[in-house]
N, C-alpha and C positions, 0 to 999 in steps of 0.2 A: 504493500500500500504506500509506504513512504517513497518507494522507487517511482511509482506513478505520479505522486504529488510533486516530486523533484523534477520529473520530466515535464509535467504541465507547467511548472514555474519556469523551467528553462525555455520552453516554447514561448511563453508569454513575454519573457525578456527579449527573446530573439525577434519577436514580431512587434515589440513595443513601438518602434519608430513608425510603423504603418498603421497602428490602431487609432481610431478616433471616434468621436460621436457620429452616429449615423447621419449621413448627408453633409458632413463638414469636410473641408479641404485638409489635406495633409501635406506638410512641407517635407520634401524628400531630396537629398543630395545624391547624385549618381555620376558615374564616370563612363567614358567610352573611348575605345581606340578604333582606328580604321585606316584604310589606305588613302582616304580623302577626308576632308573636314565633314562632309555630309554623312559619310559612313560612320565617323566617330560620334557625331551628334545622334544618328539613328541608334547606335549602340547604347548611348547614354539614356535615350528615351526608353529603350526596351528595358534597361535596368530599372528605370524609374517606375515603369509599369509593374514590374515584378515586386518592387519594394512597396508599391502603393496598394497591393492587394490586402484586404482586411476582411474581418468577419467571416472566418472559415469554420465550417462545421467539421470537426476532426474527431474521429473516434479514438478510444484509448489505444487501440492497436496501431493506428496511424501515428499517434504521438510517439510510440516506441520506435517506429520505423520512419520517423520524419526525415532523417538525413537521406534515406533511400528513396523516399517518395516525394521529395520536395517539388520537383517539376510538375508532377501530377497534381499535387495539392494546389500549387499556384495557378494552375490552368483552370481551376474550378470557378473562379470568379474573375470579373473583368476590372482591371484598374485603368482609369482614364486620366491622362495628363491634360489638365486644363490650360496650363501656361507654364513657361519656364524662363529662366534667365541664365545666361552663361557666366559662370564664376571664373573660369580660366580656360585657356586653350594654348596649345603649342604644337610645333612640328619638330619631330625628331627623325631626321633622315627622311624616309618615305612614309613614316607613320605619324598620324595626327592624333592628338589627345584633346578631349573636351570634357569639362566638368560643368554640370548644371545643377541649379536648384529648381525643382519642379513642384508645382502644386497638383496633387493627385486626388481624385475623387472616386468614391465607390459608386457614383451615380451610373445608372444604366447608360451605356454608350450610345444606344439607339435613340435616347431621349435627350442627349447632351450635345448640342451643336458645337460648343467650344471644344469638347473632347473629340468630336468627330473631325473637326478641322485639324487638330493636332495629329490624329491618326492618319489623315490623308497626307499631311506633310511628311510624317514618318514613312509612309509608303511611297515617297517620291511623287506625290500627287498623281495617282493612277488616273488614266483617262477612260471614259466610257463612251461608246458609240451607240446611239439610239437609232434603231432601224425599225420603223413601224409601217405596215401596209394598212392603209385606211381609205376606204372608198369616199370620194368627195370630201376631202378635208384632211387636216393634220392636227386636229384637236388633241388626240391621245398623245401623239409624239411631243407636242408643245407642253402638255401638262407634265409629262415625265421629265422633260428637260428642265422645266421650272422647278420641279420637285428636287431633282438632283443638284442643280446649281444653288438652290436655296439651302442645301445641306453642305455646300462647299465643295462639291465634286467638280472635277475638270471634265467637260463634255466636248466631244468632237463637234466642230461647227456644223449646225444644222444645214447650212447652205451647201457644205461639202457632201453631206448625205443626200440632199435633194438633187444635186447634180448627178450623183451616181445612179439614183433611181430614174432620173429623167433620160439618161442615155442607155437605159435598159442593160445595165451591167450584168454580166453572167454570174459573177459571184453574189451579187445582190439577189438575183433570182433564186440561186441555189440556197442561200441563207434563209430567205423567206419561205422556201419550200421545206425547210427543216434540216438542212445539212449543217451540222455544227462545225465541221472542219472548214467549210466555206466561210461561215461567219467569222471563225477565228482568223482565217487568212485575210478577210476583208478588214477586220479590226487591226491586225498587225500592219497591214499595208497603209493604214491611215493613222498609225501611231497610238492606237487604243490598246488598253490592257484588258478591257472587258467589252462585250457587245451584248446589248439588250435587243432581242429580235421579237417583234410582236405582230399580231394580226388583229384587226378590229372589224366586226360586222355590225352594221347599224340597220335599224328599221323602226316602224311605227306599230304601236300596240293600241288596239281599239279600247276606248274607255268611255262609256256613256256619261259617267260623272264629269270627266274633263270636257267632253264634247258639249255638255250643257253649259259649261263655263267658257266655251269658245277656245279651248286649248286642246293640244294633242300630246300624247305620251311617246316620247322618243326613247328607244331602247338601244343598248350597245352591249356587246359581249367581246371579250378580249382574251387571247392567250399570249403568254410571253415566256421567253426563256432568257436566262443570263448565261453567257458563255465566256470562259476564260480564253482570251485571245492567244495566250502563250501555250496552253496545253490542249485547247479544243474541248476541255471538260465542261459539261453543263452544270452550272452551279445550282440552278433552280428552274423549275417549270411550273407556272401557275396559270389559272384562268379565273375569270370573274365576270359578273354581269351588273349592269346598273341602268337606271332609268331617270328621265328628266321631263318635266312638263313645260310647254311654252306655246304661245299662240302660233309660232312658226314651226312647221314640221322640220325644216332644215336645222333651225337653231336648236330645237329639242333634241335632235339626234347628235348634233355637235357637242352640246352640253353633256349628254349621256356618255359620249366617248371620253370627254375630259374626266368625268366622275369615275368611270370604270378604270381609267389609267391610274388615277390617284388611289383608288381602292386597292388595286393590285400592288402598288408600291407599299401601301400601309400594311397589307396582309402578307407579311413574311418575306416578300421578294427583296425589299430593301435590307431587312435585317440579315438575310442570308448572304448578301453581298458584303455587308459589314463584317460578318463572321469570317468570311473568306479573307478579307483584308487583315483582320486581327490574327488569323492563322499565319499569314505571311509575315506579319511583324514578329510573331513569336518563333516561327519555324523556318522562314526564308521564302524567297520569291523564285518561282520556276523561270528558267531562262533557256531558250533553245539556241545553241551555238553551232553554226555551220563553218567548217574549216575547208578551204579550197586549196588546190595544188598539193594535195597529199599523195605522194608518189607510190608508197608501198605500205604493207602491213606494219612493218617495224616503225615507220614514221608515225602512223596513226596511234600505235601503242604508246610511243613516247609522248605524243601530244596529250593523250589521255592521262599519263602520269603527271604532266605539268599541271593540267587543270585540277586533277584530284589533289595535288599538293598545295593549292591556293588556300588561304585562310578563309574559314567559314563557307567553304564550298563542298557540297555533297553531289557526287556524280551518280546519276540514276540510270539512264539508258544511252545506248550508242548504236550507230549503224555506219557502215563504211562501204562505199561503192563508187566506182568510176572516178577515183581521185578526190572524192568528197566525203568528209567525216562529219556526222551530225551527232552532237552530244546534248543531252538534256541534263541540266544541272539545277540545283537549288542553292541560292546564295542569300545569306543573311545580310542584305544590304541592297543598294539600288543598282540598276544596270550600269550606270556610269562608273560606279566604284569597281564593279567586276571587270569592266573593260580596261580600266586603268591598271588593274593588277595584271591582266593578261597581255595587254599591248606591249610589244618590245621584247617579250620572252623569246629565247632562242631554242630551236630544235634542229639538231644536225647542222648547225652553223647557219641556219636560216631564221629570219625573224617572223614572229607572229604579229601581223598588222591588222588591227580592227578597221574595217573599211565601211561598215554599215551598221547602224543601230535603228531598229524599227520596233517600238514598243518593247516587248520582252524577247525579241529575236535579234541575234547578233551574227554578223558575217565576219570571218577572220580569214585572211589570205596568208599563206606561207610563202615568204618572198626573200 
């Protein structure tokens, strides 16, 4: 019994810097190192998020094994960085160091706009592409873009998307038809990290009550999917319906389309995107790297060793054909930081030169 009491006291002391009155902010100091200033700052924010986690429900067994289960326990609640100030920074050779004081809250990140903006900055401001097929209007697309920009998201210019749809782009057709890989390629080609693909159907529903008041009932149904442009993975697929009344049939349908779009975002679609961002903050961002001018098997094997040896990089999959090597990696930092680490490395006396960055896709030439 005394042993358990001692363990509980030890845990309380260990967590004391991050415990607070529910809803209050917590001041946390954290440090980070990286290949660039941005990577160092991202590392410091990640440490602040971990230190800011409080109010954990931990069993007696988990207390006894806390040192072994720390990462699992910390992942059970979300710590949100509201704001931060830089206490110090320096560069030591090719390594950057940043120390910050962050204000961390236990508030639900889905309801905390300030925390959301910090999360987006931590994620190197990921971009979303909104691609919605809607007959006679763009009400749903505009509503989604307004929703996302209101939360601080960086959205691909609607005019760019409209131009693609106007010229009957093949990738757009395939994406709207349900091809997730086509949507991912479309997003990557336009610098997006995620693509929201949706379809809207509109119509009129008969209502004697509304007819008596000189109004009509507009109806709209919408299906939408969010796709990771780096991996082609479908993050979420949702559908919803909504209605709206107006004296004009056209306006009633347009308003219904706007309502159904906002309803979809509020009903899990948005929070699942946020959860995906949070996972990348904690565990790393997927990056597809294509190496060109790779002459033989030994060269590709040595390139793989170089990439696997980079800090905070986990190598997942690879393919090699016709002088081209494709590696899928997960990096705990932003794409720019990864490229800085990789660019200029040598393999068999030749340099690895980053020649293209598009979203989470990188092209490297062996020269």
